[in-house]
C-alpha positions as CSV (number, residue, x, y, z in Angstrom):
1,Y,29.2,4.7,-29.9
2,V,27.0,1.8,-31.1
3,S,25.8,1.3,-34.6
4,G,24.0,-1.3,-36.7
5,R,27.0,-1.1,-39.0
6,G,29.5,-1.5,-36.2
7,D,31.7,-4.3,-34.9
8,D,32.0,-5.5,-31.3
9,Q,35.8,-5.8,-31.9
10,N,35.9,-2.0,-32.3
11,D,36.8,0.2,-29.3
12,G,33.5,2.1,-29.6
13,R,35.1,5.5,-28.8
14,T,34.3,7.3,-32.0
15,P,31.5,7.3,-34.6
16,A,34.1,5.8,-37.0
17,T,34.8,2.8,-34.7
18,P,31.4,1.9,-33.2
19,L,30.3,-1.2,-31.4
20,R,27.4,-3.3,-32.9
21,T,25.4,-4.7,-30.0
22,L,23.9,-3.6,-26.7
23,A,25.6,-6.6,-25.0
24,A,29.0,-5.2,-25.9
25,A,28.0,-1.7,-24.8
26,Q,26.8,-3.1,-21.4
27,Q,30.2,-4.5,-20.7
28,R,31.7,-1.1,-21.2
29,L,29.1,0.8,-19.3
30,D,30.4,2.6,-16.3
31,G,30.1,5.8,-14.3
32,G,30.9,8.9,-16.4
33,T,30.0,7.1,-19.7
34,A,28.1,8.5,-22.6
35,L,26.4,5.7,-24.6
36,L,25.2,6.8,-28.0
37,L,23.2,4.7,-30.4
38,E,23.1,5.6,-34.1
39,G,19.6,6.5,-35.3
40,G,17.9,4.4,-37.9
41,Y,19.0,1.0,-36.6
42,A,17.3,-1.6,-34.4
43,Y,19.2,-3.0,-31.4
44,S,18.2,-6.2,-29.7
45,G,18.5,-6.5,-25.9
46,S,18.3,-4.2,-22.9
47,L,20.5,-2.2,-20.6
48,L,21.0,-2.2,-16.8
49,L,22.4,0.7,-14.9
50,E,23.2,-0.5,-11.4
51,G,24.9,1.7,-8.9
52,L,26.2,4.1,-11.6
53,R,26.7,7.9,-11.6
54,D,26.8,10.5,-14.4
55,V,25.6,8.4,-17.3
56,R,24.2,9.7,-20.5
57,L,22.2,7.4,-22.9
58,G,21.4,9.2,-26.2
59,R,21.8,9.0,-29.9
60,Y,23.7,10.3,-32.9
61,G,23.0,10.5,-36.6
62,T,19.5,10.9,-37.9
63,G,16.3,9.2,-36.7
64,L,15.5,7.3,-33.5
65,P,17.4,4.2,-32.6
66,R,15.1,1.3,-31.7
67,V,15.8,-0.8,-28.7
68,E,13.9,-4.1,-29.1
69,S,14.0,-5.7,-25.6
70,G,11.6,-8.6,-26.1
71,D,10.3,-9.7,-22.6
72,A,12.9,-7.7,-20.6
73,D,12.9,-4.1,-19.4
74,G,14.2,-1.8,-22.1
75,V,16.4,0.2,-19.6
76,R,16.5,-0.6,-15.9
77,I,18.1,2.1,-13.7
78,R,18.7,1.0,-10.1
79,N,20.5,2.7,-7.3
80,S,22.0,5.2,-9.7
81,Q,22.4,9.0,-9.8
82,N,22.6,11.7,-12.4
83,V,21.3,9.8,-15.4
84,L,20.0,11.2,-18.7
85,L,18.1,9.0,-21.2
86,T,17.0,10.7,-24.4
87,G,16.0,10.1,-28.0
88,W,15.4,6.3,-28.2
89,K,12.4,4.2,-29.1
90,L,11.9,1.3,-26.7
91,I,9.8,-1.6,-28.0
92,G,8.7,-4.6,-25.9
93,R,7.3,-7.9,-27.3
94,G,3.8,-6.7,-26.5
95,W,1.8,-6.5,-23.3
96,A,-0.6,-9.2,-24.6
97,S,2.3,-11.4,-26.0
98,G,4.1,-12.3,-22.8
99,N,6.0,-9.2,-21.8
100,R,5.7,-8.6,-18.0
101,T,8.1,-5.7,-17.7
102,S,8.5,-1.9,-18.2
103,G,10.2,0.1,-21.0
104,V,12.0,2.2,-18.5
105,H,12.1,0.9,-14.9
106,M,13.7,3.2,-12.3
107,L,14.2,2.0,-8.8
108,S,15.8,3.8,-5.8
109,S,17.7,6.3,-8.0
110,Q,18.2,10.1,-7.9
111,N,18.3,12.9,-10.5
112,V,17.2,10.9,-13.5
113,T,15.9,12.7,-16.6
114,V,14.0,10.8,-19.3
115,K,13.1,12.8,-22.4
116,N,12.0,12.5,-26.0
117,L,11.4,8.7,-25.8
118,E,8.8,6.6,-27.5
119,V,7.9,3.6,-25.4
120,T,5.5,0.8,-26.5
121,G,4.8,-2.9,-26.0
122,Y,5.4,-3.3,-22.3
123,H,3.1,-4.9,-19.7
124,T,3.7,-3.2,-16.4
125,A,4.3,0.4,-17.6
126,G,5.9,2.2,-20.4
127,I,7.8,4.2,-17.7
128,G,7.8,3.1,-14.1
129,I,9.3,5.1,-11.2
130,V,9.7,3.5,-7.8
131,S,11.1,5.1,-4.7
132,C,13.2,7.7,-6.7
133,R,14.1,11.3,-6.0
134,D,14.3,14.3,-8.4
135,T,13.0,12.6,-11.5
136,T,12.0,14.4,-14.7
137,I,10.0,12.9,-17.6
138,L,9.7,15.3,-20.6
139,G,8.2,15.0,-24.0
140,C,7.7,11.3,-24.1
141,F,5.2,9.3,-26.2
142,V,4.0,6.3,-24.2
143,H,1.4,4.2,-25.9
144,D,0.1,0.6,-26.5
145,N,1.4,-0.7,-23.2
146,G,-0.6,-2.8,-20.7
147,A,-1.3,-1.9,-17.1
148,G,-0.3,1.7,-17.5
149,G,1.7,4.3,-19.4
150,I,3.6,6.2,-16.7
151,H,3.4,5.5,-13.0
152,T,5.1,6.2,-9.7
153,G,5.2,3.9,-6.7
154,S,7.1,3.2,-3.6
155,V,8.6,0.1,-1.9
156,S,7.4,1.4,1.5
157,Q,5.5,4.3,3.1
158,E,8.7,5.9,4.2
159,D,10.5,5.5,0.8
160,V,8.3,7.3,-1.6
161,C,9.0,9.0,-4.9
162,Y,10.0,12.5,-4.1
163,N,10.0,15.6,-6.3
164,T,8.8,14.2,-9.7
165,R,7.9,16.2,-12.7
166,I,6.1,14.7,-15.7
167,A,5.5,17.3,-18.5
168,Y,4.7,17.6,-22.2
169,C,4.0,13.8,-22.6
170,R,1.5,12.0,-24.7
171,V,0.2,8.9,-22.9
172,Y,-2.5,6.9,-24.7
173,D,-3.9,3.5,-25.8
174,N,-2.6,1.7,-22.8
175,A,-5.2,-1.0,-22.8
176,G,-5.1,-2.5,-19.3
177,D,-4.1,-5.9,-17.8
178,Y,-7.0,-8.2,-18.5
179,G,-5.7,-10.6,-15.9
180,N,-6.0,-8.0,-13.1
181,R,-9.4,-8.6,-11.4
182,Y,-8.5,-6.7,-8.2
183,N,-7.9,-3.1,-9.0
184,H,-7.5,-0.5,-11.7
185,S,-5.4,-0.9,-14.9
186,G,-5.3,0.7,-18.3
187,S,-4.4,4.1,-17.0
188,G,-2.4,6.8,-18.7
189,I,-0.6,8.3,-15.8
190,V,-0.8,7.0,-12.2
191,I,0.7,8.9,-9.2
192,A,1.0,6.8,-6.1
193,G,3.5,6.6,-3.3
194,A,4.7,10.1,-4.1
195,D,5.4,13.4,-2.5
196,K,5.9,16.7,-4.4
197,T,4.8,15.6,-7.8
198,V,3.8,17.8,-10.8
199,V,2.0,16.5,-13.9
200,E,1.6,19.3,-16.5
201,F,1.1,20.1,-20.2
């Protein structure tokens, strides 16, 4: 448990003994962990899931917790499996103010579900999915980012995103990358480098 009223000297194992910062939570993040942020507070920094399995990132209390990641990815998930991320607001410094990253950046991971997020202020994408398998994006609000809202891609023609579902999302006011003179930008949802993809509702 992490709370704006917490203390990094706590053990973080109960709502009565929460940690205070994402940095302290990152040190304790491991496979099989549930990391819950208390709603109504802002948390500076970002999180990296590297090579982890069976991780839940969620919230407790009332309201959305706000993760303010500045110029970094909000949550980066790489080479991980069985991850649930739900109920957070991810805020970058602003696509026109120097941020060059994504709110949620998934790379080479499997069975990741992202639901009920609000993602804003990132340059590359609100939610970016690269060479992942069995990915689900549900009920997210992705707005006021730069190059795009939600996108899929691949690191090679052989290693594409496979079996992706994007549903019940609102993706809007993603203005585009004014420095990009070579191809499209400012899209809501872009599907590329993908096989067996559904976008619905």
